[in-house]
N, C-alpha and C positions, 0 to 999 in steps of 0.2 A: 504494500500500500504506500502511495506517495501523495503528498499534498503540497502543491505550490500555490502560494497566495501572496498578495500584496497587502493583505489585511493585518495591520499591526496588532489589533486586539485578538483576532483568532490566533495569531502566532504566540502572543503572550499567554493566552489561555492554554494552548497546547504545552507550552514550556512550563507553566505553573502546574500542569497535571503530570509532568515528568517526561514528556516527549522531547527528544533531543533534536535540536536544529542541526540539520546536516550541512547546509550551506546557504549562502545568500548570493544573489547576482543582481546586477544593475541592468535594467532594460531602459533604453533611451528611445523616445519618440519625439523627434524634433528637439525642442529645448527642454522637454520634460524628462525627468529621470524618475524611475520607480524601482524600489527595492523589492525583489521577489524572495520570499522566505521559502526554503525547501525542507520539508520534513519527510522522513520515511519511517515506517514502523509496521506493526502488526495490526490485528483487528482493533486494538485499543485506539489507534490513531483514527481509524474509520469511524468508530463509535463516538469518540470525542468530537470529531469534525461534524458529524451529523447532529449531535446534541447542541453544539454551538449554533449551527445553521438554523435549527428549529427554535432556538431561543430558550432552551430548557437546561442549559449548562449551568453547573454550580461549581464555584471555585472559591478558595480562600482569598479574600480581597488583598491581604498583605502580599501573598505570593503573586497575585496578578500584578500588583503595583511594581513589585521588584522585577518581574519579567518584562513589563513595559519599559522601565528605566534601563534595564540591561539591553533590550533590543534597540532602543533609541541610541544608546552609546555605540552599539555595534554598527547601526545604520550610518550614523554620522562618520564613524571611523572609515567605513567602506567608501562612502561618498568622497571624503577628503583624500583618501589614498588613490581613488580613481581620478580625481581632479589632478593630483600630482603626476600620475602616470601620463595623462593626456598632455600636460605641459611638457614633460620630458620628451614625449614622442613628437610634439610639434617643434620643439627646439632641435631635435635630431633631423627632422625633415628640412628645416630651414638651413641647417648646416650643410646639407648635401647639395 
């Protein structure tokens, strides 16, 4: 089972419930950038995803808050490092 989502709150919920975030990627559409969170797991992942989508998910609010803050930190780090990579690539192209 695999879940790919741009939903910060679904991602935080899954993490608060013990699902491990496998990776994050940046998808760019024009000037917009979106972080895609990628989770893989067993039937628990599917069950938790469905509970969240139906609006019947229950989670410890402190765990949820900590997951949101952690994901935001990871997102901003990913976006900053991507911005730095783009600058380095642009400088290399200018030098050629």
